[in-house]
MDTraj code that builds the backbone (N, CA, C; nanometers):
import mdtraj as md
import numpy as np

residues = "MET PRO GLY ASN SER LEU GLN TRP TRP ILE ILE ALA ALA VAL LEU VAL ALA VAL GLU LEU GLY SER GLY SER PHE TYR LEU LEU MET LEU ALA LEU GLY ALA ALA ALA ALA ALA LEU SER ALA HIS LEU GLY LEU ALA ALA ALA GLY GLN TRP SER ILE ALA ALA GLY VAL GLY ALA ALA ALA VAL CYS ALA LEU TYR LEU ALA ARG ARG GLY ARG ALA SER ARG SER PRO GLN ALA ASN ARG ASP ILE HIS LEU ASP ILE GLY SER GLU LEU ASP VAL GLU ARG TRP ASP ALA GLY GLY ALA ALA ARG VAL ARG TRP ARG GLY ALA GLU TRP GLN ALA ARG LEU GLY ARG GLY GLU ALA LEU PRO GLY ARG PHE ARG ILE ALA ALA VAL ASP GLY ASN THR LEU VAL LEU ASP ALA MET PRO HIS ALA ARG ARG GLY HIS ASP".split()
xyz = np.array([
    [5.1668, 0.1977, 4.5457],
    [5.1784, 0.2634, 4.4167],
    [5.1402, 0.4107, 4.4337],
    [5.2299, 0.5033, 4.3939],
    [5.1982, 0.6441, 4.4108],
    [5.0760, 0.6831, 4.3291],
    [4.9902, 0.7572, 4.3894],
    [4.8709, 0.8020, 4.3203],
    [4.8366, 0.9444, 4.3544],
    [4.8885, 0.9932, 4.4639],
    [4.8597, 1.1327, 4.4972],
    [4.9882, 1.2144, 4.4921],
    [4.9710, 1.3437, 4.4882],
    [5.0868, 1.4318, 4.4671],
    [5.1893, 1.4231, 4.5788],
    [5.1475, 1.4043, 4.7033],
    [5.2425, 1.3977, 4.8141],
    [5.3406, 1.2820, 4.7960],
    [5.2911, 1.1679, 4.7521],
    [5.3794, 1.0534, 4.7312],
    [5.4817, 1.0830, 4.6208],
    [5.4403, 1.1501, 4.5136],
    [5.5340, 1.1854, 4.4062],
    [5.6378, 1.2869, 4.4542],
    [5.5940, 1.3833, 4.5378],
    [5.6900, 1.4812, 4.5899],
    [5.7921, 1.4129, 4.6808],
    [5.7481, 1.3147, 4.7587],
    [5.8412, 1.2398, 4.8445],
    [5.9406, 1.1625, 4.7585],
    [5.8920, 1.0976, 4.6529],
    [5.9821, 1.0243, 4.5630],
    [6.0836, 1.1200, 4.5015],
    [6.0388, 1.2375, 4.4574],
    [6.1303, 1.3367, 4.3991],
    [6.2352, 1.3805, 4.5008],
    [6.1929, 1.4035, 4.6254],
    [6.2872, 1.4453, 4.7296],
    [6.3886, 1.3359, 4.7594],
    [6.3444, 1.2111, 4.7644],
    [6.4370, 1.0996, 4.7892],
    [6.5376, 1.0884, 4.6749],
    [6.4915, 1.1020, 4.5512],
    [6.5832, 1.0961, 4.4366],
    [6.6867, 1.2084, 4.4426],
    [6.6433, 1.3275, 4.4794],
    [6.7375, 1.4401, 4.4922],
    [6.8377, 1.4114, 4.6038],
    [6.7917, 1.3595, 4.7161],
    [6.8825, 1.3300, 4.8286],
    [6.9840, 1.2235, 4.7905],
    [6.9403, 1.1195, 4.7223],
    [7.0329, 1.0138, 4.6799],
    [7.1319, 1.0682, 4.5768],
    [7.0838, 1.1564, 4.4894],
    [7.1719, 1.2148, 4.3887],
    [7.2818, 1.2985, 4.4528],
    [7.2508, 1.3662, 4.5620],
    [7.3529, 1.4467, 4.6300],
    [7.4703, 1.3609, 4.6735],
    [7.4456, 1.2355, 4.7021],
    [7.5543, 1.1440, 4.7375],
    [7.6279, 1.0889, 4.6176],
    [7.5606, 1.0795, 4.5037],
    [7.6252, 1.0199, 4.3855],
    [7.6887, 1.1240, 4.2941],
    [7.6260, 1.2385, 4.2797],
    [7.6805, 1.3451, 4.1960],
    [7.6720, 1.3188, 4.0470],
    [7.5816, 1.2324, 4.0029],
    [7.5780, 1.1966, 3.8614],
    [7.4807, 1.2794, 3.7782],
    [7.3885, 1.3478, 3.8371],
    [7.2843, 1.4288, 3.7739],
    [7.1739, 1.3460, 3.7094],
    [7.1952, 1.2162, 3.6849],
    [7.0901, 1.1353, 3.6224],
    [6.9715, 1.1172, 3.7169],
    [6.9981, 1.1048, 3.8456],
    [6.8871, 1.0922, 3.9398],
    [6.8061, 1.2216, 3.9483],
    [6.8713, 1.3353, 3.9246],
    [6.7972, 1.4612, 3.9200],
    [6.6998, 1.4619, 3.8034],
    [6.7396, 1.4000, 3.6940],
    [6.6498, 1.3939, 3.5786],
    [6.5278, 1.3070, 3.6103],
    [6.5500, 1.1978, 3.6843],
    [6.4376, 1.1150, 3.7260],
    [6.3506, 1.1886, 3.8274],
    [6.4123, 1.2708, 3.9103],
    [6.3360, 1.3526, 4.0047],
    [6.2472, 1.4525, 3.9296],
    [6.2960, 1.5016, 3.8163],
    [6.2117, 1.5889, 3.7336],
    [6.0869, 1.5140, 3.6872],
    [6.1049, 1.3876, 3.6503],
    [5.9904, 1.3066, 3.6113],
    [5.8922, 1.2895, 3.7255],
    [5.9432, 1.2659, 3.8466],
    [5.8553, 1.2522, 3.9633],
    [5.7840, 1.3834, 3.9934],
    [5.8527, 1.4953, 3.9772],
    [5.7898, 1.6256, 4.0000],
    [5.6805, 1.6506, 3.8961],
    [5.7056, 1.6103, 3.7715],
    [5.6025, 1.6258, 3.6682],
    [5.4813, 1.5389, 3.7014],
    [5.5057, 1.4191, 3.7533],
    [5.3949, 1.3325, 3.7930],
    [5.3178, 1.3940, 3.9103],
    [5.3889, 1.4576, 4.0029],
    [5.3221, 1.5232, 4.1149],
    [5.2321, 1.6359, 4.0651],
    [5.2812, 1.7119, 3.9685],
    [5.1986, 1.8196, 3.9122],
    [5.0772, 1.7630, 3.8394],
    [5.0983, 1.6496, 3.7698],
    [4.9828, 1.5883, 3.7017],
    [4.8827, 1.5341, 3.8040],
    [4.9304, 1.4887, 3.9201],
    [4.8388, 1.4441, 4.0261],
    [4.7602, 1.5622, 4.0802],
    [4.8261, 1.6785, 4.0909],
    [4.7555, 1.8002, 4.1335],
    [4.6435, 1.8345, 4.0363],
    [4.6645, 1.8036, 3.9086],
    [4.5647, 1.8350, 3.8071],
    [4.4556, 1.7287, 3.7982],
    [4.4689, 1.6209, 3.8769],
    [4.3649, 1.5193, 3.8816],
    [4.3802, 1.4063, 3.7823],
    [4.4980, 1.3916, 3.7219],
    [4.5217, 1.2825, 3.6275],
    [4.5222, 1.1498, 3.7019],
    [4.4746, 1.0437, 3.6379],
    [4.4697, 0.9111, 3.7005],
    [4.6110, 0.8580, 3.7224],
    [4.6233, 0.7574, 3.8070],
    [4.7540, 0.7013, 3.8430],
    [4.8314, 0.6526, 3.7205],
    [4.7627, 0.5880, 3.6253],
    [4.8304, 0.5398, 3.5042],
    [4.8896, 0.6570, 3.4255],
    [4.8179, 0.7664, 3.4175],
    [4.8687, 0.8853, 3.3500],
    [4.9867, 0.9466, 3.4226],
    [4.9816, 0.9452, 3.5558],
    [5.0926, 0.9979, 3.6354],
    [5.2197, 0.9176, 3.6090],
    [5.2034, 0.7841, 3.6060],
    [5.3198, 0.6982, 3.5783],
    [5.3733, 0.7239, 3.4379],
    [5.2854, 0.7423, 3.3435],
    [5.3285, 0.7712, 3.2060],
    [5.4041, 0.9035, 3.1996],
    [5.3522, 1.0037, 3.2683],
    [5.4192, 1.1344, 3.2730],
    [5.5566, 1.1202, 3.3394],
    [5.5634, 1.0506, 3.4518],
    [5.6905, 1.0329, 3.5227],
    [5.7921, 0.9619, 3.4333],
    [5.7478, 0.8557, 3.3670],
    [5.8391, 0.7806, 3.2799],
    [5.8817, 0.8635, 3.1598],
    [5.7882, 0.9310, 3.0976],
    [5.8202, 1.0092, 2.9785],
    [5.9123, 1.1262, 3.0071],
    [5.8787, 1.2043, 3.1086],
    [5.9621, 1.3211, 3.1424],
    [6.0988, 1.2761, 3.1940],
    [6.1005, 1.1749, 3.2791],
    [6.2281, 1.1246, 3.3312],
    [6.3164, 1.0703, 3.2215],
    [6.2596, 0.9888, 3.1313],
    [6.3384, 0.9317, 3.0217],
    [6.3880, 1.0401, 2.9267],
    [6.3029, 1.1362, 2.8948],
    [6.3446, 1.2448, 2.8054],
    [6.4568, 1.3272, 2.8682],
    [6.4462, 1.3546, 2.9975],
    [6.5504, 1.4325, 3.0651],
    [6.6817, 1.3547, 3.0712],
    [6.6756, 1.2246, 3.0984],
    [6.7974, 1.1426, 3.1011],
    [6.8615, 1.1395, 2.9629],
    [6.7809, 1.1219, 2.8579],
    [6.8347, 1.1211, 2.7215],
    [6.8992, 1.2551, 2.6866],
    [6.8325, 1.3636, 2.7217],
    [6.8877, 1.4961, 2.6929],
    [7.0200, 1.5176, 2.7650],
    [7.0277, 1.4766, 2.8914],
    [7.1530, 1.4908, 2.9657],
    [7.2622, 1.4042, 2.9046],
    [7.2287, 1.2819, 2.8673],
    [7.3261, 1.1920, 2.8060],
    [7.3813, 1.2527, 2.6773],
    [7.2928, 1.3032, 2.5907],
    [7.3371, 1.3616, 2.4647],
    [7.4209, 1.4868, 2.4871],
    [7.3842, 1.5667, 2.5857],
    [7.4619, 1.6869, 2.6156],
    [7.6009, 1.6510, 2.6662],
    [7.6093, 1.5514, 2.7516],
    [7.7401, 1.5102, 2.8035],
    [7.8239, 1.4440, 2.6959],
    [7.7615, 1.3664, 2.6092],
    [7.8354, 1.2990, 2.5026],
    [7.8942, 1.4018, 2.4078],
    [7.8186, 1.5059, 2.3774],
    [7.8687, 1.6105, 2.2894],
    [7.9852, 1.6850, 2.3497],
    [7.9806, 1.7074, 2.4784],
    [8.0898, 1.7760, 2.5477],
    [8.2119, 1.6870, 2.5621],
    [8.1905, 1.5566, 2.5837],
    [8.3019, 1.4648, 2.6038],
    [8.3804, 1.4415, 2.4758],
    [8.3191, 1.4692, 2.3593],
    [8.3897, 1.4457, 2.2339],
    [8.5048, 1.5454, 2.2157],
    [8.5018, 1.6537, 2.2876],
    [8.6105, 1.7509, 2.2802],
    [8.7276, 1.6982, 2.3616],
    [8.8417, 1.6844, 2.2988],
    [8.9567, 1.6265, 2.3669],
    [9.0134, 1.7241, 2.4702],
    [9.0785, 1.6713, 2.5724],
    [9.1391, 1.7609, 2.6724],
    [9.2453, 1.8522, 2.6125],
    [9.3114, 1.8066, 2.5058],
    [9.4142, 1.8891, 2.4423],
    [9.3555, 2.0138, 2.3789],
    [9.2267, 2.0093, 2.3414],
    [9.1619, 2.1239, 2.2771],
    [9.0656, 2.1960, 2.3713],
    [9.0733, 2.1667, 2.4994],
    [8.9825, 2.2264, 2.5967],
    [9.0437, 2.3536, 2.6532],
    [8.9809, 2.4664, 2.6250],
    [9.0333, 2.5963, 2.6702],
    [9.0305, 2.6092, 2.8225],
    [8.9463, 2.5315, 2.8900],
    [8.9442, 2.5356, 3.0358],
    [9.0704, 2.4745, 3.0952],
    [9.1357, 2.3881, 3.0212],
    [9.2596, 2.3237, 3.0674],
    [9.3815, 2.3990, 3.0168],
    [9.3816, 2.4351, 2.8886],
    [9.4943, 2.5051, 2.8256],
    [9.4512, 2.6460, 2.7895],
    [9.4948, 2.7418, 2.8658],
    [9.4520, 2.8802, 2.8461],
    [9.5086, 2.9435, 2.7198],
    [9.6105, 2.8802, 2.6571],
    [9.6687, 2.9341, 2.5349],
    [9.5797, 2.9107, 2.4131],
    [9.4858, 2.8177, 2.4222],
    [9.4004, 2.7862, 2.3078],
    [9.3196, 2.9094, 2.2699],
    [9.3228, 2.9394, 2.1413],
    [9.2549, 3.0575, 2.0899],
    [9.3482, 3.1756, 2.0715],
    [9.4665, 3.1694, 2.1312],
    [9.5636, 3.2771, 2.1149],
    [9.6235, 3.2708, 1.9745],
    [9.6734, 3.3841, 1.9302],
    [9.7301, 3.3930, 1.7958],
    [9.8795, 3.4153, 1.8027],
    [9.9483, 3.3614, 1.7026],
    [10.0925, 3.3815, 1.6916],
    [10.1320, 3.3758, 1.5455],
    [10.2555, 3.4212, 1.5178],
    [10.3077, 3.4216, 1.3808],
    [10.4036, 3.3055, 1.3630],
    [10.3991, 3.2453, 1.2444],
    [10.4931, 3.1396, 1.2069],
    [10.5717, 3.1922, 1.0874],
    [10.7050, 3.1916, 1.1019],
    [10.7896, 3.2442, 0.9952],
    [10.8111, 3.1432, 0.8835],
    [10.8287, 3.0145, 0.9204],
    [10.8459, 2.9127, 0.8163],
    [10.8082, 2.7757, 0.8695],
    [10.7663, 2.6906, 0.7761],
    [10.7277, 2.5529, 0.8053],
    [10.8255, 2.4596, 0.7353],
    [10.8503, 2.3425, 0.7912],
    [10.9310, 2.2443, 0.7195],
    [10.8400, 2.1614, 0.6289],
    [10.8984, 2.0720, 0.5515],
    [10.8222, 1.9933, 0.4540],
    [10.7187, 1.9024, 0.5205],
    [10.7392, 1.8643, 0.6459],
    [10.6467, 1.7750, 0.7159],
    [10.5336, 1.8469, 0.7879],
    [10.5225, 1.9780, 0.7717],
    [10.4158, 2.0530, 0.8374],
    [10.4447, 2.0836, 0.9833],
    [10.5731, 2.0943, 1.0168],
    [10.6132, 2.1280, 1.1542],
    [10.6905, 2.2594, 1.1521],
    [10.6952, 2.3254, 1.2664],
    [10.7666, 2.4529, 1.2769],
    [10.8139, 2.4713, 1.4197],
    [10.9095, 2.5616, 1.4371],
    [10.9521, 2.6074, 1.5685],
    [10.9019, 2.7501, 1.5822],
    [10.8329, 2.7780, 1.6945],
    [10.7760, 2.9112, 1.7156],
    [10.8141, 2.9616, 1.8539],
    [10.8156, 3.0938, 1.8670],
    [10.8354, 3.1564, 1.9976],
    [10.6982, 3.1832, 2.0550],
    [10.6750, 3.1320, 2.1755],
    [10.5481, 3.1558, 2.2421],
    [10.5742, 3.1709, 2.3900],
    [10.5314, 3.2814, 2.4467],
    [10.5497, 3.3118, 2.5885],
    [10.6971, 3.3057, 2.6298],
    [10.7810, 3.3566, 2.5434],
    [10.9229, 3.3663, 2.5751],
    [11.0012, 3.2369, 2.5643],
    [10.9439, 3.1347, 2.5024],
    [11.0143, 3.0072, 2.4884],
    [10.9927, 2.9522, 2.3479],
    [11.0816, 2.8627, 2.3075],
    [11.0689, 2.7944, 2.1790],
    [10.9745, 2.6758, 2.1945],
    [10.8788, 2.6634, 2.1044],
    [10.7825, 2.5536, 2.1049],
    [10.7879, 2.4820, 1.9710],
    [10.7621, 2.3537, 1.9753],
    [10.7391, 2.2787, 1.8534],
    [10.5940, 2.3036, 1.8141],
    [10.5665, 2.3189, 1.6864],
    [10.4305, 2.3411, 1.6389],
    [10.4043, 2.2496, 1.5201],
    [10.2794, 2.2099, 1.5071],
    [10.2398, 2.1339, 1.3878],
    [10.1108, 2.1924, 1.3358],
    [10.0902, 2.1713, 1.2074],
    [9.9753, 2.2276, 1.1396],
    [9.8509, 2.1463, 1.1707],
    [9.7452, 2.2146, 1.2110],
    [9.6159, 2.1511, 1.2311],
    [9.5345, 2.1625, 1.1038],
    [9.4787, 2.2812, 1.0795],
    [9.4012, 2.3061, 0.9581],
    [9.4612, 2.4236, 0.8846],
    [9.4479, 2.4202, 0.7540],
    [9.4980, 2.5286, 0.6711],
    [9.6242, 2.4871, 0.5975],
    [9.6887, 2.5866, 0.5382],
    [9.8096, 2.5623, 0.4606],
    [9.9328, 2.5997, 0.5412],
    [10.0408, 2.5262, 0.5173],
    [10.1674, 2.5507, 0.5873],
    [10.2437, 2.6620, 0.5171],
    [10.1907, 2.7820, 0.5247],
    [10.2549, 2.9006, 0.4694],
    [10.2856, 2.9961, 0.5839],
    [10.3903, 3.0760, 0.5714],
    [10.4186, 3.1733, 0.6777],
    [10.2997, 3.2664, 0.6980],
    [10.2764, 3.3029, 0.8224],
    [10.1679, 3.3948, 0.8507],
    [10.1151, 3.3799, 0.9917],
    [9.9906, 3.4238, 1.0105],
    [9.9253, 3.4264, 1.1417],
    [9.8451, 3.2978, 1.1617],
    [9.8595, 3.2396, 1.2817],
    [9.7901, 3.1155, 1.3150],
    [9.7268, 3.1273, 1.4530],
    [9.6243, 3.0459, 1.4751],
    [9.5563, 3.0396, 1.6045],
    [9.5891, 2.9046, 1.6682],
    [9.6169, 2.9042, 1.7990],
    [9.6438, 2.7799, 1.8709],
    [9.5114, 2.7066, 1.8889],
    [9.5018, 2.5857, 1.8301],
    [9.3787, 2.5070, 1.8353],
    [9.3846, 2.4024, 1.9449],
    [9.5051, 2.3561, 1.9798],
    [9.5199, 2.2524, 2.0820],
    [9.6643, 2.2527, 2.1295],
    [9.6862, 2.1913, 2.2433],
    [9.8205, 2.1710, 2.2968],
    [9.8355, 2.0212, 2.3189],
    [9.9251, 1.9602, 2.2418],
    [9.9466, 1.8156, 2.2473],
    [10.0842, 1.7917, 2.3097],
    [10.0867, 1.7703, 2.4412],
    [10.2149, 1.7566, 2.5107],
    [10.2866, 1.8900, 2.5096],
    [10.4044, 1.8924, 2.4443],
    [10.4777, 2.0189, 2.4327],
    [10.4733, 2.0714, 2.2895],
    [10.3716, 2.0316, 2.2148],
    [10.3547, 2.0748, 2.0765],
    [10.2253, 2.1547, 2.0637],
    [10.2376, 2.2717, 2.0010],
    [10.1201, 2.3524, 1.9726],
    [10.0604, 2.3077, 1.8395],
    [9.9313, 2.2860, 1.8370],
    [9.8611, 2.2536, 1.7129],
    [9.7994, 2.3836, 1.6632],
    [9.8387, 2.4258, 1.5415],
    [9.8008, 2.5569, 1.4908],
    [9.7065, 2.5460, 1.3716],
    [9.6040, 2.6310, 1.3717],
    [9.5121, 2.6426, 1.2585],
    [9.5375, 2.7764, 1.1914],
    [9.5365, 2.7740, 1.0584],
    [9.5562, 2.8976, 0.9831],
    [9.4411, 2.9934, 1.0107],
    [9.4732, 3.1201, 1.0185],
    [9.3721, 3.2236, 1.0407],
    [9.3063, 3.2559, 0.9069],
    [9.1741, 3.2645, 0.9039],
    [9.1087, 3.3035, 0.7785],
    [9.1420, 3.4486, 0.7451],
    [9.1618, 3.4758, 0.6198],
    [9.1887, 3.6102, 0.5692],
    [9.3189, 3.6687, 0.6225],
    [9.4063, 3.5818, 0.6777],
    [9.5353, 3.6327, 0.7239],
    [9.6273, 3.6466, 0.6018],
    [9.7210, 3.7390, 0.6114],
    [9.8162, 3.7564, 0.5014],
    [9.9054, 3.6346, 0.4957],
    [9.9065, 3.5658, 0.3835],
    [9.9799, 3.4414, 0.3703],
    [10.0946, 3.4601, 0.2714],
    [10.2067, 3.4032, 0.3033],
    [10.3199, 3.4006, 0.2101],
    [10.3753, 3.5389, 0.1838],
    [10.4396, 3.5521, 0.0675],
    [10.5012, 3.6792, 0.0297],
    [10.4093, 3.7581, -0.0615],
    [10.4178, 3.8924, -0.0522],
    [10.3324, 3.9774, -0.1372],
    [10.3865, 3.9816, -0.2782],
])
top = md.Topology()
chain = top.add_chain()
for i, resn in enumerate(residues, 1):
    res = top.add_residue(resn, chain, resSeq=i)
    for name in ("N", "CA", "C"):
        top.add_atom(name, md.element.get_by_symbol(name[0]), res)
traj = md.Trajectory(xyz[None], top)
């Protein structure tokens, strides 16, 4: 049972080494817990306290990583600017059909477009996502809409 700081540092190093093979980052969070326990051993905390620190810090770090990844994973690939560089770009739509679809010129080609958020009125729109060969467009706030 680890009780001194050297044993906790060895456990942290082993967790980091194993993580390098898995690439999941969760073992790094557990290594943080072991490092915190090693620091508590340096401060003279009893073995039970070291284990509590290791468990608490490791569990908190794993939970934080899980929540951070879950929040990032909720963003669909169609709306990920790292995949589709057109996301965030602006374009003009001259007219919409009754179903909320339009044909637009983008990068020298005709694209099918559908309305994401806002009203289907002629004007300026921002590309919010790319769904196959269809641009999903959101109305620009304060953009000139319709006819004057």
